[in-house]
Backbone as CSV, one residue per row, in Angstrom:
resi,resn,N_x,N_y,N_z,CA_x,CA_y,CA_z,C_x,C_y,C_z
1,MET,51.094,-19.258,-14.667,51.367,-19.592,-12.931,51.533,-18.088,-12.773
2,HIS,50.656,-17.828,-11.681,50.422,-16.899,-11.054,51.185,-16.782,-9.660
3,LEU,52.006,-15.592,-9.645,53.006,-15.460,-8.482,52.432,-14.031,-7.463
4,HIS,52.406,-14.343,-6.193,52.242,-13.050,-5.473,53.261,-12.849,-4.538
5,TYR,53.822,-11.527,-4.475,54.648,-11.124,-3.407,54.255,-10.331,-2.288
6,ALA,54.772,-10.426,-1.290,54.328,-9.462,-0.299,55.308,-8.528,0.276
7,TYR,55.429,-7.512,0.697,56.380,-6.511,1.027,56.003,-5.847,2.320
8,SER,56.954,-5.842,3.183,56.789,-5.595,4.517,56.764,-4.015,4.830
9,VAL,56.543,-3.504,3.453,56.789,-1.872,3.649,55.430,-1.533,3.116
10,SER,55.034,-0.419,3.958,53.407,0.180,3.735,53.301,0.695,2.324
11,ASN,52.129,0.825,1.858,51.951,1.731,0.724,52.488,3.084,0.700
12,GLN,52.062,3.745,1.717,52.715,5.066,2.076,53.858,5.031,1.745
13,GLU,54.864,4.418,2.254,56.244,4.299,1.890,56.665,3.983,0.608
14,SER,56.201,2.980,-0.058,56.747,2.422,-1.308,55.867,3.346,-2.504
15,LEU,54.983,3.830,-2.506,54.287,4.413,-3.494,53.767,5.780,-3.272
16,GLY,54.094,6.238,-2.055,53.653,7.538,-1.731,52.181,8.050,-1.553
17,VAL,51.438,6.723,-1.514,49.886,6.925,-1.430,49.244,5.798,-0.658
18,GLU,48.368,5.991,0.196,47.758,4.947,0.934,46.751,4.298,0.082
19,LEU,47.005,3.214,-0.612,45.905,2.688,-1.645,44.695,2.334,-0.890
20,THR,44.829,1.907,0.223,43.261,1.524,1.000,42.268,2.655,1.235
21,THR,42.776,3.937,1.152,42.007,5.209,1.605,40.765,4.893,0.756
22,VAL,40.694,4.972,-0.726,39.550,5.240,-1.172,38.488,4.165,-1.252
23,VAL,39.076,2.729,-1.179,38.092,1.445,-0.513,37.642,1.664,0.721
24,ASP,38.467,2.169,1.636,37.646,2.147,2.858,36.643,3.200,2.776
25,GLU,36.874,4.248,2.292,35.807,5.325,2.020,34.710,4.773,1.392
26,LEU,34.704,3.947,0.319,33.734,3.615,-0.324,32.844,2.617,0.477
27,LEU,33.626,1.754,1.251,32.837,0.744,2.100,31.996,1.464,3.120
28,LEU,32.702,2.609,3.556,31.847,3.399,4.644,30.778,4.003,4.311
29,ALA,30.860,4.510,2.940,29.622,5.159,2.297,28.647,4.179,2.241
30,VAL,28.757,3.006,1.539,28.007,1.931,1.380,27.266,1.718,2.871
31,LYS,27.969,1.436,3.619,27.593,1.086,4.977,26.735,2.066,5.576
32,HIS,26.903,3.260,5.394,26.031,4.226,6.232,25.082,4.618,5.216
33,GLU,24.961,4.503,4.114,23.857,5.041,3.104,22.626,4.234,3.117
34,GLU,21.547,4.607,3.681,20.273,3.919,3.671,19.441,3.947,2.714
35,LEU,19.131,2.653,2.244,18.227,2.571,0.954,16.615,2.939,1.356
36,PRO,16.187,3.411,0.452,14.780,3.745,0.754,13.978,2.445,1.005
37,PRO,13.013,2.535,1.911,12.351,1.254,2.294,11.456,0.811,1.097
38,ALA,11.387,-0.335,0.907,10.728,-0.864,-0.220,9.419,-0.342,-0.468
39,GLY,9.100,-0.024,-1.835,7.901,0.534,-2.138,8.004,2.290,-1.995
40,MET,9.010,2.684,-1.393,9.133,4.017,-1.284,10.141,4.363,-2.755
41,ALA,9.729,5.883,-2.984,10.781,6.443,-4.284,11.894,7.142,-3.670
42,GLU,12.882,7.501,-4.433,14.320,7.818,-3.609,13.995,9.385,-2.885
43,ASP,12.808,9.895,-3.324,12.573,11.070,-3.198,11.756,11.215,-1.868
44,GLY,11.395,10.226,-1.100,10.690,9.950,-0.075,9.226,9.944,-0.277
45,SER,8.656,9.677,-1.385,7.483,9.755,-1.715,6.901,8.244,-1.772
46,VAL,5.659,7.816,-1.654,5.192,6.866,-1.937,3.492,6.903,-2.571
47,THR,3.198,5.847,-3.294,1.652,5.919,-3.465,1.382,4.705,-2.861
48,ILE,0.249,4.735,-1.891,-0.187,3.774,-1.160,-1.567,3.605,-1.732
49,ALA,-1.815,2.448,-1.872,-3.178,1.667,-2.178,-3.656,0.643,-1.360
50,PHE,-5.193,0.667,-0.988,-5.667,-0.061,-0.162,-6.733,-0.708,-1.028
51,THR,-6.645,-2.162,-0.841,-7.781,-2.925,-1.553,-8.551,-3.686,-0.747
52,ASP,-9.932,-4.010,-1.029,-10.607,-5.015,-0.338,-11.792,-5.644,-1.132
53,VAL,-12.364,-6.634,-0.453,-13.525,-7.146,-1.152,-14.821,-6.421,-0.465
54,GLU,-15.657,-5.823,-1.476,-16.763,-5.382,-0.797,-17.730,-6.098,-0.663
55,ASP,-18.230,-6.167,0.618,-19.451,-7.054,1.264,-18.934,-8.233,1.632
56,SER,-17.555,-8.291,1.942,-16.953,-9.808,1.856,-17.729,-10.631,3.136
57,THR,-18.104,-9.935,3.970,-19.094,-10.555,5.139,-20.341,-11.564,4.592
58,SER,-21.056,-10.667,3.799,-22.311,-11.464,3.085,-21.916,-12.179,2.190
59,LEU,-20.698,-12.050,1.542,-20.120,-13.062,0.563,-19.792,-14.392,1.061
60,MET,-19.333,-14.277,2.534,-18.990,-15.350,3.270,-20.252,-16.018,3.939
61,GLU,-21.096,-15.404,4.061,-22.303,-16.163,4.461,-23.293,-16.891,3.262
62,THR,-22.903,-16.189,2.007,-23.638,-16.821,1.085,-22.848,-17.988,0.529
63,LEU,-21.438,-17.909,0.710,-20.536,-19.064,0.046,-20.519,-20.310,1.117
64,GLY,-20.565,-19.635,2.407,-20.307,-20.654,3.667,-18.666,-20.543,3.406
65,GLU,-18.074,-20.722,4.659,-16.818,-20.448,5.205,-15.744,-21.136,4.581
66,PRO,-15.908,-22.648,4.223,-14.817,-23.316,3.379,-14.576,-22.780,1.829
67,ARG,-15.727,-22.390,1.289,-15.618,-21.779,-0.051,-15.180,-20.357,-0.122
68,TRP,-15.524,-19.552,0.912,-15.247,-18.193,1.097,-13.568,-18.250,1.264
69,LEU,-12.899,-19.366,2.069,-11.584,-19.307,2.018,-10.755,-19.657,0.861
70,GLU,-11.719,-20.246,0.032,-10.864,-20.698,-1.058,-10.766,-19.476,-2.059
71,MET,-12.128,-18.662,-2.038,-12.116,-17.529,-2.950,-10.999,-16.472,-2.372
72,LEU,-10.895,-16.328,-0.966,-10.008,-15.596,-0.414,-8.523,-15.884,-0.757
73,ARG,-8.185,-17.139,-1.025,-6.893,-17.365,-1.284,-6.827,-17.092,-2.850
74,TRP,-7.770,-17.414,-3.767,-7.595,-16.992,-4.917,-7.435,-15.395,-5.174
75,HIS,-8.276,-14.737,-4.483,-8.200,-13.328,-4.537,-6.683,-12.771,-3.928
76,ASN,-6.285,-13.469,-3.144,-4.920,-13.017,-2.274,-4.077,-13.150,-3.248
77,GLU,-3.955,-14.381,-3.933,-2.726,-14.618,-5.050,-2.592,-13.906,-6.279
78,ILE,-3.862,-13.101,-6.750,-3.633,-12.304,-7.671,-3.389,-11.209,-7.099
79,VAL,-3.815,-10.596,-6.041,-3.174,-9.232,-5.539,-1.654,-9.325,-5.398
80,THR,-1.450,-10.413,-4.761,0.212,-10.456,-4.670,0.930,-10.570,-5.754
81,HIS,0.433,-11.430,-6.600,1.487,-11.549,-7.917,1.529,-10.217,-8.469
82,HIS,0.432,-9.735,-9.050,0.479,-8.371,-9.390,1.125,-7.242,-8.762
83,THR,1.142,-7.306,-7.501,1.830,-6.075,-6.496,3.196,-6.586,-7.132
84,ALA,3.735,-7.601,-7.294,5.401,-7.871,-7.197,5.740,-7.558,-8.681
85,ALA,4.698,-7.795,-9.686,4.927,-7.889,-10.957,5.031,-6.178,-11.564
86,PHE,4.284,-5.460,-10.659,4.397,-3.986,-10.853,5.444,-3.142,-10.089
87,GLY,6.238,-3.969,-9.540,7.070,-3.257,-8.750,6.768,-2.592,-6.989
88,GLY,5.541,-3.126,-6.681,5.263,-2.744,-5.494,5.442,-3.753,-4.452
89,THR,5.165,-3.381,-2.836,5.267,-4.229,-2.034,3.962,-4.396,-1.371
90,VAL,3.725,-5.545,-0.737,2.560,-5.700,0.246,2.928,-5.496,1.664
91,VAL,2.414,-4.249,2.006,3.086,-3.820,3.536,2.282,-4.710,4.371
92,LYS,0.851,-5.084,4.166,0.252,-5.962,5.083,-1.003,-6.316,4.743
93,GLY,-1.669,-7.595,5.042,-2.863,-7.963,4.198,-3.651,-8.522,5.717
94,GLN,-4.766,-8.169,5.611,-5.793,-8.768,6.917,-7.087,-9.038,6.146
95,GLY,-7.734,-10.455,6.359,-8.722,-10.741,6.019,-8.865,-10.729,4.459
96,ASP,-9.712,-9.913,3.730,-9.843,-9.682,2.359,-9.369,-8.334,1.929
97,GLY,-8.367,-7.817,2.807,-7.919,-6.468,2.429,-6.271,-6.395,2.428
98,PHE,-5.767,-5.610,1.720,-4.224,-5.087,1.386,-3.990,-3.838,1.774
99,MET,-3.026,-3.436,2.054,-2.052,-2.386,2.033,-0.911,-2.394,1.226
100,LEU,-0.665,-1.780,0.208,0.062,-1.968,-0.823,0.925,-0.509,-1.129
101,ALA,2.327,-0.740,-1.389,3.357,0.759,-1.402,3.819,0.452,-2.883
102,PHE,3.845,1.592,-3.361,4.526,1.709,-4.946,5.426,3.055,-4.876
103,PRO,6.570,2.866,-5.517,7.356,3.875,-5.470,6.908,5.061,-6.750
104,ALA,6.247,4.624,-7.749,5.556,5.492,-8.617,3.999,5.274,-8.885
105,ALA,3.421,6.185,-8.867,1.698,6.403,-9.013,1.451,5.693,-10.244
106,GLY,2.167,5.608,-11.333,1.625,4.927,-12.728,1.536,3.439,-12.315
107,SER,2.750,2.892,-11.610,2.856,1.457,-11.146,1.502,0.893,-10.457
108,ALA,1.426,1.647,-9.594,0.200,1.729,-8.561,-1.204,1.505,-9.355
109,VAL,-1.452,2.550,-10.087,-2.486,2.213,-11.089,-2.752,1.132,-11.891
110,ALA,-1.548,0.934,-12.432,-1.468,-0.277,-13.446,-1.615,-1.623,-12.628
111,CYS,-1.059,-1.882,-11.738,-1.329,-3.107,-10.661,-3.030,-2.992,-10.263
112,ALA,-3.607,-1.905,-9.624,-4.786,-1.976,-9.687,-5.784,-2.301,-10.796
113,ALA,-5.295,-1.855,-11.897,-6.112,-1.903,-13.010,-6.034,-3.656,-13.572
114,ALA,-4.947,-4.130,-13.228,-4.459,-5.525,-13.483,-5.260,-6.472,-12.366
115,VAL,-5.240,-6.051,-11.390,-6.258,-6.610,-10.190,-7.715,-6.946,-10.681
116,GLN,-8.155,-5.753,-11.013,-9.386,-5.620,-11.403,-9.918,-6.386,-12.698
117,ARG,-8.976,-6.362,-13.363,-9.326,-7.404,-14.686,-9.436,-8.769,-14.306
118,ALA,-8.327,-9.097,-13.514,-8.049,-10.659,-13.299,-9.204,-11.018,-12.354
119,THR,-9.636,-10.352,-11.415,-10.921,-10.466,-10.466,-12.350,-10.389,-11.407
120,SER,-12.324,-9.705,-12.383,-13.514,-9.416,-13.036,-14.314,-10.792,-13.651
121,ALA,-13.046,-11.871,-13.843,-13.180,-12.845,-14.456,-14.132,-13.833,-13.778
122,ARG,-14.497,-13.417,-12.299,-15.088,-14.164,-11.282,-14.671,-15.485,-10.734
123,TRP,-14.849,-15.803,-9.723,-14.402,-16.999,-8.879,-15.283,-18.025,-8.878
124,ASP,-15.172,-19.117,-9.564,-16.337,-20.086,-9.612,-17.485,-19.689,-10.130
125,GLY,-17.566,-18.678,-11.102,-18.952,-18.093,-11.531,-19.546,-17.185,-10.580
126,ILE,-18.851,-16.729,-9.408,-19.303,-15.956,-8.599,-18.811,-14.513,-8.433
127,PRO,-19.263,-13.506,-9.032,-18.432,-12.064,-8.873,-18.093,-11.567,-7.386
128,VAL,-16.605,-11.166,-7.518,-16.009,-10.718,-6.470,-15.704,-9.344,-6.771
129,PRO,-16.526,-8.504,-6.065,-16.297,-6.867,-6.500,-15.103,-6.434,-5.367
130,ILE,-13.920,-6.144,-6.164,-12.970,-5.379,-5.647,-12.899,-3.888,-5.440
131,ARG,-12.671,-2.972,-4.437,-12.497,-1.666,-4.545,-11.163,-1.213,-4.121
132,VAL,-10.798,-0.335,-4.892,-9.196,0.138,-4.498,-9.266,1.729,-4.234
133,GLY,-8.562,2.210,-3.387,-8.481,3.656,-3.273,-6.890,3.909,-3.266
134,LEU,-6.287,5.025,-3.770,-4.920,5.239,-3.889,-4.668,6.421,-3.685
135,HIS,-3.497,6.957,-3.037,-3.010,8.379,-2.709,-1.622,8.300,-2.784
136,ALA,-1.326,9.466,-2.835,0.570,9.511,-3.137,0.800,10.799,-2.219
137,GLY,2.214,10.880,-1.753,2.715,11.848,-0.891,3.801,11.418,-0.132
138,ASN,4.248,12.078,0.917,5.256,11.314,1.804,4.597,11.007,3.043
139,ALA,5.512,9.858,3.441,4.899,9.166,4.684,5.994,8.650,5.345
140,SER,5.927,8.474,6.715,6.806,7.988,7.584,7.057,6.310,7.382
141,ALA,8.320,5.914,7.547,8.625,4.393,7.267,9.218,3.827,8.428
142,GLU,8.609,2.684,8.948,9.249,2.175,9.935,8.837,0.715,10.083
143,GLY,10.068,-0.136,10.343,9.886,-1.714,10.541,9.109,-2.223,9.101
144,GLY,8.926,-1.604,7.880,8.585,-2.195,6.639,6.916,-1.802,6.640
145,ASP,6.576,-0.679,7.491,5.386,0.039,7.665,5.240,1.494,7.288
146,PHE,4.127,1.822,6.917,4.224,3.396,6.455,3.132,3.480,7.347
147,PHE,3.447,5.104,7.981,2.443,5.932,8.664,2.350,7.397,8.237
148,GLY,1.280,8.002,8.763,0.821,9.436,8.381,-0.125,9.517,7.733
149,ARG,-0.461,10.919,7.185,-1.779,11.167,6.755,-1.758,10.660,5.431
150,THR,-1.008,10.643,4.381,-0.833,9.776,3.260,-1.490,8.554,3.474
151,VAL,-1.251,7.588,4.178,-1.691,6.123,4.456,-3.243,6.364,5.056
152,VAL,-3.557,7.669,5.767,-5.046,7.841,6.134,-6.102,8.020,5.035
153,VAL,-5.500,8.810,4.000,-6.406,9.555,3.117,-6.472,8.417,1.956
154,ALA,-5.697,7.351,1.865,-5.689,6.346,0.852,-6.569,5.145,1.624
155,ALA,-6.674,5.361,2.633,-7.528,4.080,3.433,-9.115,4.707,3.239
156,ARG,-9.234,5.869,3.444,-10.375,6.362,3.267,-11.056,6.560,1.875
157,ILE,-10.064,6.823,1.052,-10.568,6.834,-0.492,-11.231,5.272,-0.865
158,ALA,-10.179,4.425,-0.330,-10.733,2.825,-0.664,-11.988,2.558,-0.098
159,SER,-12.456,3.206,1.223,-13.601,3.115,1.543,-14.657,3.641,0.946
160,ALA,-14.418,4.576,0.384,-15.497,5.500,-0.472,-15.612,4.846,-2.005
161,ALA,-14.838,3.844,-2.075,-15.076,3.412,-3.753,-16.109,2.321,-3.616
162,ARG,-16.531,2.101,-4.528,-17.646,1.061,-4.809,-16.822,-0.216,-5.420
163,GLY,-17.407,-1.702,-5.243,-17.072,-2.643,-5.723,-16.845,-2.594,-7.311
164,GLY,-15.350,-3.089,-7.754,-15.075,-2.930,-8.853,-14.780,-1.558,-9.414
165,GLU,-14.214,-0.830,-8.493,-13.960,0.599,-8.757,-12.269,0.908,-8.334
166,ILE,-11.780,1.476,-9.095,-10.532,2.144,-8.499,-10.512,3.643,-8.381
167,LEU,-10.481,4.511,-7.251,-10.250,5.671,-6.922,-9.078,5.975,-6.836
168,ALA,-8.705,7.303,-7.736,-7.405,7.922,-7.320,-7.451,9.109,-6.986
169,SER,-6.577,9.612,-5.823,-6.687,11.053,-5.312,-5.983,11.737,-6.198
170,GLU,-6.375,13.201,-5.971,-5.902,14.256,-6.942,-4.153,14.316,-6.899
171,SER,-3.590,13.956,-5.837,-2.257,13.889,-6.098,-1.791,12.431,-7.164
172,VAL,-2.375,11.606,-6.952,-2.124,10.653,-8.047,-2.613,11.005,-9.177
173,GLN,-3.626,11.465,-9.628,-3.838,12.048,-10.955,-2.868,12.782,-11.561
174,GLU,-2.446,14.039,-10.577,-1.370,14.846,-11.116,-0.150,14.012,-11.470
175,ARG,0.075,13.035,-10.706,1.439,12.418,-11.146,1.296,11.307,-12.295
176,LEU,0.206,11.023,-12.634,-0.206,10.315,-13.813,0.077,10.918,-15.209
177,ALA,-0.261,12.121,-15.225,0.009,13.070,-16.302,-0.366,12.700,-17.306
178,GLY,-1.810,12.095,-17.486,-2.645,11.603,-18.627,-2.128,10.191,-18.993
179,ALA,-1.470,9.528,-18.197,-0.987,8.219,-18.799,-2.297,6.924,-18.649
180,PHE,-3.246,7.566,-18.015,-4.457,6.471,-17.903,-5.738,7.569,-17.970
181,ALA,-6.672,6.504,-18.527,-7.857,7.500,-18.571,-8.762,7.439,-17.459
182,LEU,-8.991,8.757,-17.099,-10.065,8.704,-15.646,-11.348,9.198,-16.040
183,ASP,-12.311,9.214,-15.344,-13.533,9.632,-15.242,-13.628,11.080,-14.602
184,GLY,-14.796,11.699,-14.603,-14.616,12.946,-14.065,-14.420,12.954,-12.700
185,ALA,-14.101,14.047,-11.822,-13.595,14.133,-10.499,-14.796,13.950,-9.676
186,ARG,-14.696,13.395,-8.488,-15.654,13.231,-7.486,-15.348,13.631,-6.104
187,SER,-16.175,14.534,-5.471,-15.852,15.199,-4.330,-16.367,14.368,-3.488
188,LEU,-15.366,13.939,-2.190,-15.433,13.343,-1.241,-15.298,13.889,0.093
189,ALA,-16.072,13.689,1.012,-15.905,13.767,2.570,-15.353,12.697,3.343
190,LEU,-14.041,12.654,3.549,-13.548,11.610,3.987,-13.663,11.581,5.473
191,LYS,-13.672,10.422,6.063,-14.180,10.353,7.634,-12.725,10.874,8.412
192,GLY,-12.919,11.732,9.373,-11.846,12.116,10.255,-11.147,13.334,9.692
193,LEU,-11.219,13.452,8.256,-10.200,14.540,7.677,-10.899,15.721,7.278
194,VAL,-10.338,16.748,7.353,-10.849,18.059,7.365,-10.800,18.496,5.885
195,GLY,-11.822,19.210,5.279,-12.209,19.403,3.978,-12.659,18.537,2.822
196,ASP,-12.838,18.945,2.013,-13.293,18.085,0.894,-12.186,17.614,0.033
197,PHE,-12.352,16.303,-0.668,-11.096,15.825,-1.408,-11.636,15.609,-2.531
198,VAL,-10.906,15.495,-3.788,-11.282,14.914,-4.979,-10.906,13.698,-5.251
199,ALA,-11.297,12.760,-5.924,-11.135,11.558,-6.601,-11.354,11.328,-7.864
200,TYR,-10.754,10.437,-8.628,-10.934,10.283,-9.927,-11.038,8.676,-10.052
201,PRO,-12.134,8.162,-10.822,-12.361,6.853,-10.811,-11.323,6.302,-12.240
202,VAL,-10.945,5.319,-12.163,-9.656,4.950,-13.167,-10.571,3.776,-14.301
203,ARG,-10.532,4.191,-15.330,-10.958,3.453,-16.244,-10.125,2.143,-16.557
204,TRP,-10.597,0.984,-16.211,-9.792,-0.277,-16.352,-10.249,-1.226,-17.166
205,GLU,-11.552,-1.285,-17.741,-11.746,-2.194,-18.354,-11.548,-2.284,-19.963
């Protein structure tokens, strides 16, 4: 049997302390503490990855639109599955490309490698060359999206990648600390950005 008694005397009067004070403070702290956006680390950094299918338009002309759409569904399922598996988030997707965000560079590279391995098996016997570009840094987040130079650099590096290639920026390479095998540095001039950039092809095979 459980009994409960209620007294019309305040905690302050009966116990000398207001018991609800700490609980109220905790509730307020939780209410006002903003969690980092999905894909962003607690320190505000994020690794952005852009992926797309190289020469997708030519592939559409070769396959015909119905089969091309089937191929895209296959490709999209691979990307979204591995992104979730490696702790990332799909920021947005359009056509044959995705923008992904990860709180850690290692997770982003591991996801990109898994996507390349999965798509290298080919769709219906047809090669589907995926290119991936990654860059890490700080970015502004709003409404589930990311903005700023980090995003632009990642997109430009993806554009410089070849089909079947993962290109990691120097900032990603530094964060990996040797955890992944990389090929030699490649100097890139990225459209609209000042200066030369260095990117490293990731060995994923």
